[in-house]
C-alpha positions in Angstrom: -24.1 -25.5 -1.0 -22.0 -25.5 2.2 -22.7 -22.1 3.6 -20.7 -22.7 6.8 -17.3 -23.1 5.0 -17.9 -20.2 2.5 -16.0 -17.1 3.1 -17.9 -14.1 2.4 -15.5 -11.5 3.6 -14.3 -10.7 0.2 -17.8 -10.0 -1.3 -19.5 -6.7 -1.0 -23.1 -6.5 0.4 -24.4 -6.0 -3.1 -22.5 -9.1 -4.6 -23.9 -11.1 -1.7 -27.5 -10.0 -2.5 -26.8 -11.0 -6.2 -25.4 -14.5 -5.2 -28.8 -15.1 -3.4 -30.5 -14.5 -6.6 -28.2 -16.3 -9.1 -26.4 -19.1 -7.1 -29.2 -21.1 -5.4 -28.9 -19.6 -2.0 -32.6 -19.7 -1.2 -32.2 -21.4 2.1 -30.3 -18.7 3.7 -31.4 -15.1 4.1 -29.5 -11.9 3.0 -29.4 -10.8 6.8 -27.8 -14.2 7.8 -25.1 -13.8 5.1 -24.3 -10.4 6.2 -24.2 -11.5 9.8 -21.7 -14.3 8.8 -19.5 -11.9 6.9 -19.3 -9.5 9.7 -18.6 -12.4 12.1 -15.6 -13.5 9.9 -14.3 -10.0 9.7 -14.5 -9.5 13.4 -12.6 -12.8 14.1 -9.8 -11.8 11.6 -9.2 -8.6 13.2 -9.2 -10.1 16.7 -6.7 -12.7 15.6 -4.5 -9.9 14.0 -4.7 -7.8 17.3 -3.5 -10.9 19.1 -0.4 -11.5 16.9 0.4 -7.7 17.1 0.4 -7.9 21.0 2.5 -11.2 21.0 5.1 -9.5 18.6 5.2 -6.5 21.1 5.6 -8.9 24.1 8.5 -10.7 22.5 10.3 -7.4 21.6 9.9 -6.2 25.2 11.2 -9.5 26.4 14.4 -9.3 24.1 14.9 -5.7 25.2 14.9 -6.7 29.0 17.5 -9.3 28.2 19.7 -6.9 26.2 19.0 -8.5 23.0 18.1 -5.3 21.1 20.0 -6.2 18.1 17.6 -9.0 17.4 14.8 -6.4 17.2 13.9 -5.0 13.6 11.9 -1.9 14.8 10.9 -0.5 18.1 7.3 -0.2 18.9 7.1 3.5 17.9 8.7 2.9 14.5 6.6 -0.1 13.9 3.5 1.7 14.9 4.3 4.5 12.5 5.1 2.1 9.6 1.9 0.3 10.3 0.1 3.7 9.9 1.7 4.3 6.6 0.9 0.7 5.4 -2.8 1.2 6.4 -2.8 4.4 4.5 -1.9 2.6 1.3 -4.2 -0.3 2.1 -7.3 1.6 1.0 -9.6 -1.3 0.7 -8.7 -2.8 4.1 -7.5 -6.1 2.6 -4.3 -6.2 4.8 -2.2 -6.2 1.9 -1.1 -3.6 -0.8 -0.8 -4.4 -4.5 -0.4 -2.6 -7.8 -3.4 -0.4 -7.6 -2.3 1.0 -4.2 1.4 1.3 -5.1 1.1 2.8 -8.7 0.5 6.5 -7.9 3.0 6.7 -4.8 5.8 4.9 -6.6 5.5 6.9 -9.6 5.2 10.1 -7.6 8.4 9.3 -5.9 10.3 8.7 -9.2 10.8 5.0 -8.2 8.6 3.7 -11.1 7.8 5.2 -14.5 4.9 2.8 -15.4 2.5 0.4 -14.0 4.7 -2.4 -15.4 7.6 -0.9 -13.4 5.4 -1.2 -10.2 4.4 -4.7 -11.1 7.9 -5.9 -11.4 8.9 -4.3 -8.1 6.1 -6.0 -6.2 6.9 -9.4 -7.8 10.6 -9.2 -6.5 9.1 -9.2 -3.1 6.1 -11.5 -3.3 4.9 -13.6 -6.3 1.3 -13.3 -5.6 1.2 -9.6 -6.6 0.6 -8.3 -3.1 2.5 -7.2 -0.1 1.4 -7.8 3.5 2.7 -5.8 6.5 5.5 -8.2 7.4 6.7 -8.3 3.8 6.5 -4.4 3.8 8.8 -4.5 6.8 11.2 -6.9 5.1 11.6 -4.4 2.2 12.5 -1.7 4.5 14.9 -3.8 6.6 16.4 -4.8 3.2 16.5 -8.4 4.2 14.4 -9.9 1.5 15.6 -13.1 -0.2 19.4 -13.1 -0.4 19.8 -9.6 1.0 20.4 -8.1 -2.3 18.3 -5.4 -4.0 18.4 -3.5 -7.2 18.5 0.3 -7.4 14.7 0.7 -7.4 14.3 -1.5 -4.4 17.0 0.6 -2.7 15.0 3.6 -3.4 11.9 2.2 -1.7 14.0 1.2 1.3 15.8 4.8 1.6 12.4 6.4 1.3 10.8 4.7 4.3 13.9 4.8 6.3 14.2 8.5 5.8 10.4 8.8 6.7 10.6 7.1 10.1 13.9 8.9 10.8 12.3 12.3 10.0 14.8 13.1 7.1 12.3 13.4 4.3 13.3 16.6 2.3 16.4 16.7 4.4 18.8 19.4 3.0 15.9 21.1 1.1 14.3 24.4 1.9 11.1 22.6 2.9 11.7 19.5 5.1 8.6 17.2 5.0 6.8 16.6 8.4 6.7 12.8 8.9 3.6 13.0 10.9 1.5 14.2 8.0 -0.9 11.9 6.3 0.9 9.5 3.9 -1.2 10.7 1.0 -0.2 14.3 1.6 3.5 13.4 2.1 3.3 11.7 -1.4 1.6 14.7 -3.1 4.1 17.1 -1.4 7.0 15.2 -2.8 5.4 14.9 -6.4 4.7 18.7 -6.3 8.3 19.4 -5.4 9.7 17.0 -8.2 7.2 18.7 -10.8 8.6 22.1 -9.7 12.1 20.7 -10.1 11.2 19.7 -13.7 10.4 23.3 -14.5 12.8 25.4 -12.4 15.6 23.3 -10.8 19.2 24.5 -11.7 20.6 21.2 -10.8 20.6 19.0 -13.7 20.1 15.7 -12.0 17.0 17.3 -10.0 15.7 18.5 -13.2 16.0 15.2 -15.0 14.4 13.3 -12.1 11.6 15.9 -12.1 11.0 15.4 -15.8 10.8 11.8 -15.5 8.1 12.1 -12.7 6.2 14.7 -14.9 6.2 12.5 -17.8 5.2 9.3 -15.9 2.6 11.1 -13.8 1.1 12.8 -16.8 0.7 9.5 -18.6 -0.9 8.0 -15.3 -3.4 10.8 -15.3 -4.2 10.4 -19.1 -4.7 6.8 -18.6 -7.1 7.2 -15.6 -9.0 9.9 -17.6 -9.4 7.6 -20.6 -10.6 4.8 -18.3 -13.2 7.0 -16.6 -14.5 8.1 -20.0 -14.8 4.5 -21.4 -16.7 3.8 -18.2 -19.0 6.7 -18.8 -19.5 5.8 -22.5 -20.4 2.2 -21.5 -22.7 3.5 -18.8 -24.5 5.5 -21.4 -24.7 2.6 -23.9 -26.3 0.5 -21.2 -29.0 3.2 -20.4 -29.8 3.7 -24.1 
């Protein structure tokens, strides 16, 4: 087996240990495989850092030559959006997919089901995941032919309002854009659930009820999956 060309970065340490036992990796030690994995991860992050610096230099060069109209986001906006993206990228894979976006999009009222989330992601990228550059393309609304459906527009508007500090604008409790992304999402969800119960505005009440129904369904599904996992674990122990 060609160990040098194998990419171990997507395997957990436990999976690597199992591979040694089951896939004929007797000629290489566990420690060597972990060292190889850590080296690949380090190289990936170093390359990513270089690309970020190169992009920053290009934007600076364009600014000096009065070509600001060619720049998508300034460094501060880009840094903030990168922070939001990283908050969604829980597994550090440098991309976000259905699992990371399901709860936020349902909480925002942009999606009503996992299938909705899947459809939205596939309008941006057909491999089912979104990398940071594609994430920026969504917000710039320059994907494909420049057209977007209503749900894509809701995603675009949400992040534009976020970087412009306009989340909750016009409400009694504007949302601080510097809060952790997960807290921003939970704050919006809580407000929509309150709207479902107490809003006088029929439109807000309807939106809140949609979120309440969809989020309730999501929680029920997760609880069922957790219970199924517990049952399977009990059967294995028996």
